[in-house]
Steps between C-alpha positions, in 0.01 A plus 500: 500500500837365599737226398641323802859399428702261710872446549564154639812621675287694748308268741295797620299458179539134413529347845712226335813457714698310235542811291654690788824329396504708178466264203709635214268417208198649680698815583610534136142454381372766741773745396434445130127556561583835659712581195202410274695214341204271537601219260838457671335514843255224401793278392660534846168427674453185288855393581440551875172307485669201332696419816301679774150387396347781706164642379596841638736539201196492268373807683816695407479362148137616477609851598756501216238381248251759627741788456587361157121522427493128426181455700429140390831370639468732803161342576641145469798585726279652773268197490801268548616718793168429680633153596733660756440450871599860562174686559654840416621376160160340434311820588729709279448252216123546539545875477725490196273249326228763542731758340587262213139411417413871520767573237349223285155666536378183673331697776300204633812299593678819616215566746512140624873514590476849652229367731718202600777740594258730686366208703843455662583872500175680590673828600682552168351817347662444160325170434166657597558768237600235244180305568285810448687593181470146364126495566462827309701362211280190497191720471654700215607180327148360531354818351739478207412134443126577518549783253690275264224236523237765431693629199535147367127436549413824323716401206338159481150652517590742228636220286184292551285794405703558188472135407125512555474808282705323241260205500204732454669660210565164336124428508412801287394454142715478197368832386684667780802276467718754333404764754556256776834409356597862491360549846682193622822624357440833664420329826811292467698815448326655796565188698864500406521861598317431822722203570801713430367770729424240764848356461652844527283570801601171658863575430459842658327338797778246537757777487305694758467190719868432462586856593263482795655173617844652461398799713343271759813286514711814535278620784525159664878504468511849648283387788720196558815712499342746742395222737842340473664829596262544792565143615877544470475826696296329772747211518789744524327696777431174685863393465619841626258477791622150590861614469431800727328277756794261487747785560291636787486153656876462465553842659263406780681170556836678495371753754365222723833317476684819586272561799549141616878534464495828692283345769730200523805726509334712771426188705858381459627844602265496798620154595865601458431817697344294781800265501743794492307666778520184710874479426547865596298447819713199579818701440366785711417251776849352481654849499281595795601183683865567418460858618338379822782252546755773430323735741483223758873431456582870516286536811673204651844637410401839635376340816819297536703812437300692757541216746871491429532877537299482816714221618811700420369809674414307812775505764698180547648374818855384549586361841179650634571846352275649226689637200359746249526469127780753508686287746448191292626682191805618686554150630486363151755752378728430791484127439626561149790701632731292722700807584206655674402181677650620823320830472183306438559298813555812703190657357297192572629484850403859539154419376480209729617702800281793407803716507567798274847565374635824378668545167831512676439167657421361163 
């Protein structure tokens, strides 16, 4: 069997949101219960109930009484806790009422409350075991009661028979009175001895029954402790499993967020790359246009230069006479030199007259 304990500070068990705010008196009571200071814990629970008026506190108080082995007060506290609207607290109160009545050897009521708990918790293996164990204890208890009734009946029959024998003896004649008196005294002695033997036998039987009950209670306690350990182990495994699933979900969410961020970053990079590419294409187009303009200008300048050179190389006419570039250059030099102006005139006249002069004539 197991003893379901509750700490009102943990809504996972109580489902009572008020206690999530950590009430000081309830916390102190729970801590003192853990420290096995049950009387002090009960004082704090009573103090908390005076101003909170919450039936859930009676559940904690019942746990303290139970561990104190004050099963009468534990039973009363669990019954008062049944008025709660919290179904989890009510179910646990049913269960612990079953445990309390079991400890009190009231197996009939224990079975009733175990079944109430099982009705709302059909998959709980522990309560199924408790129900089976309680039914077995009820059968053993009934056998003991039947045996005690049979022993009592046997004693009464024996007493009636002795009384009847005594009556028969009283009806005997006076002649046998002395013998009867002696026989009666002997019978009384025998009866006293028999009664003493019966008393001793009964005492031995009571001791044996007490020892047997003690062993049964010890076995029941061992079974309860074993089931409690198994239940605690299962709860711990479930909590570890939930914690692992929570971590895996967080890792999965973190991975999804990372992927989304990378995707978003990739899209932004792609968008920036597209914009940069457009900007580069625009720059390349402008550079190409500028290059074309430069080439066009250079071509134009080259063409102008060629035209100018061509124009310079073409013979010019002065007074109907064509002059070469060499003549024009010489003419330009002569114009700069006034001293040679006369020589220039002579030369020009010679050109005009198609006459060749010798160096001496020059």
